[in-house]
N, C-alpha and C positions, 0 to 999 in steps of 0.2 A: 410094910414102909409104904409112906405116901411119895409120889414120883411126877414131878412133872416134866415136860418134853416140851420144850419150846424148838418151832417148826419142822413141830409134831407127823407132819400127812407127807414127810419127804420120805428118801430111801431107810436111811437109820432113823428118826422117828419110829417109823412104823415097825421096823425089825423090833426097835427099843421096848415099845409098845405092848406088843405080841410076847415077847420073851417075858415080861415082867409080871401082866399080866399073866399069865402062866403059871408066875411060880407065885400067885397070891397075894402080888401088891397091887393097891393100890395106884391107878396109875393115871393122868391126866394128860389129851396132846393138846396144846392148843397152837393155835396159828394164825394167819392174818385173813385165810381163806375161807369162804363163804362155808362150806363144806364140812369146815374143822369142827372137831367136839367142841373146842372154845374158842372165839373168835379175840380176835388181840390184838392191836398194835403192840410191839417192843418196842419201837424205836421212841413211843411217849412214856418215859418216866412214873409218871403220876399212876397210868396203868396200870403198867406192869407191878408196881410198887402195890397199890390199894389189891389188885386181885394175887398177891403173895400173902400179904397181910392175912387175906382171906382167907386161904388154902391151907394155910400152914406147914410147907411140904417137908421132908428129910432130904430128898435130893433135889434137887435142879438140874438139868441136863439139857445146855444151850446148842442147836444142832443150828440157828437160823446161819444163812450161807446165803448171797453171790458166788456162786460157783463159778459159771463161766468166766475165765479169762476179759475175751471179747467183749461180752456184755460188761466187764467191769472198765475196760480202758472208755470203752464209748460212753458210758455213764458213770463214771467216780462219784458223783452223788452217792448217788442210790448205793454204789460198792460200799464207803464211807458208811450208810448210816445202816446197812443189814450186816456187814461185817463185824464193825468198832461200837455204833451206838448201842443196840439192842445187845452186845456184851459188856456193856458199859452200864449198861441200866441193870441191869441184872445180876452185876457184881455187887452194884450197890443195893438195890432189892432187895435180894440175898442176906447182906450181912445185917441190916435193919432186924430179921426174924434168925438168923443162926443156923442158916439152912447152909444145904453144905452146893456149891456151884460146879458143874463139871460143864466144861467148853473146850469145843472138837476143830483145832483150827489144823494145820496143815503143814507137809512135809515144804511145801514153796514157799514158803518163809527164806528160803536158802537157794540160790542162784543157780544151784544143780548143777556143778561144773565138778562136782569128786564123787558127791554119794555118800551115804553111811554117815550121816550126820548124825552125835550126838547131844544129848541137853544142855553139856558144854560151850555148843560149838554156837558161834553167835550169826543170830538170822542176818543173811543178805538179802534184802526181798528184791525181787525185780517185776516193776508192775505192778497196776493197782490192785488187783489183786493179793498177790504176796503181803505188799505196804498197810493193808487195810487190815488182815490177819495179823503181822507183825503189830500192828499198834494196839492191837485188841489185846493180844500178848502180854505185853508190855503193861496194859492200862491192870488188866488180872491180873497179876503177882505183883500187884502192890496190896492185895489182900490175899495171907499170907492162906486163909483156907480154902482158897480157890482148889480145884486142882484142870490144868488145864493137857488135854491130848493131842499129839501132834500125830497126823496120822497119815499113810501115805494113802495109795488108791484103795477103797471100798470096792469091795465085791462082796453077791450074793442075792439069796435071792425069797424075794416076797408072799410070791402069787402070780395069780391071773389074774389082768389088771391092778398091777400094783403097781408102786413106784420100784423098779428095779436095779437102776444104778449103771453099772458099764453094762452091763448085763443084758440091760434091758435095751439097749440099743442095740444087741445082737441078736434077742428076741424077736424084734418087731419086723426082720427077715427086709432090712434095707440095707445100703452099702453103707460100707464103716469105713469115716476116712482115717489116717493115720498120718502126721507129719513126721516122724521120729520113728522108724521101728524097732532102732537099737535102743531107744531110752530105755536105761535102766531102773525099774521098779522096784518095792517090795512087796507089795498085796498084803490087803488084811482082811483076813476073814470077818464079817459083818457082825457072826455071830458069837464072836471072841471077845464083843467090846461089852456086852452086860455083865456076866460073870466076872468080867475086872473092874466095872463100877461098883457092885455090891462088896470085892472083895476089898479095894482101896478105900470105901467108906467106913468099913466096920475094923479098919488097921488105922483108921484116920489120917492117914497120907493126906500130904498140901503137895501143890508146883506141880514141874513140868516133866510128863513124860511122852518119850516116844512110844506108838504102837506102830507093829508094821511085822508084817510076817517074815518067815524066818527065811522064804526064798530071794533070791536077788535077780530078778529075769528079762529077759529084755520084751519092751511091749509087744511086741510080734507073735511073738511065744505064748507071754500071757491070755492075749486075747483068742488066739487061736485054741489053745488047750478048753476056750470057755466055748468056743463056737464049735468044739467037734463035741461038745454037749447033746447038739442037737442037730448038725447039720454035718455031710462030709464035704462041701461045693462050699467054696469060701467067697462070702461079701468082704471082705476086707481088699481096699482100696489102696493103693499109697500116694502123697501128694508129695511135694517137696514143701521142707519144713521152713523152710523161708520164704516161702509164698503165705505163710503165714501171717494174721495181725499179730499173735502172741504167738512164736516159734517155742514149740517143748525144750524142754530142759534136755539134758545128755544123762545126768542120772539123781535121780528127787530119793533114792533107799536111803532109809534109815537103818539110826542103830538103836536098839532096842535092848539092849545089856539091863539096863536099869530096872523096866518092870520086868524082866523073868527073873532077876532074883529073889523078887515076891510071890517066886513060883506060882506063878497063873498061869494057867492051862492055853495054849495057841496051838491050833492046827496048822499044821505045814499047807501048801498048795493041794498037793496030792490030796490029804485027807478031806478038804473042802469040797475040790472035785466031786468025791466020790457020795457026799450031802446032798449036795446040790442035784447031782446027779437022782437022786432017792427021793427028791422032794418037788422034781416033777416030774 
């Protein structure tokens, strides 16, 4: 298959590129950064449309996002441009060439007051990041062929000098600040996503799917487990949640029963940590 990954130089894009390439697929990474394989501004519809017409991919994966909640609050126009406009452009262009679009959304489209959200729960976004992601979901659901993945906290390892998401913040050996240590998450091992994409593509699935790990765990406990992979002395520092410009939610965990009914393989936290330890 031919697979195009937009936002391909990021944490998820890097992992998708490596795994799909190893499986023998033709994979192109597209980003706006100068060191990218293909440089393209996905906020410009003509650029997106012309590129997709020339490449004729089977699958398009949209990982473009401004995920930093503080940056989103400080620059809402940029947040809307990266979180909504790019997704809309890719959806419209994908429809023209009959390609399958996978869009990465977030558990943060919910207010985080109760957790265990299913695909049937209505979004209740709070803050610019959540609202722009929710806007993108609504737009992409207009085209039935699209697939939207709502993911909770992604974790995994891409190697040295590569983007490593939240684990990268631990690997850099600097103090890690946590505003709500008791926040409940359902972390998703990043290596579970590529086989799920393949399976849903071949099953011709459509619509909205939650992707999360089976473990619902306090943020502090999750971070300590990651940190224990590389050191014994913790560098995690607690700060008052109310002092944050964008306070952390109480419970952003997801219910992934729908995707499990398709019999996909997903690792639990202990299995994933063993894999990361070997990769280290």
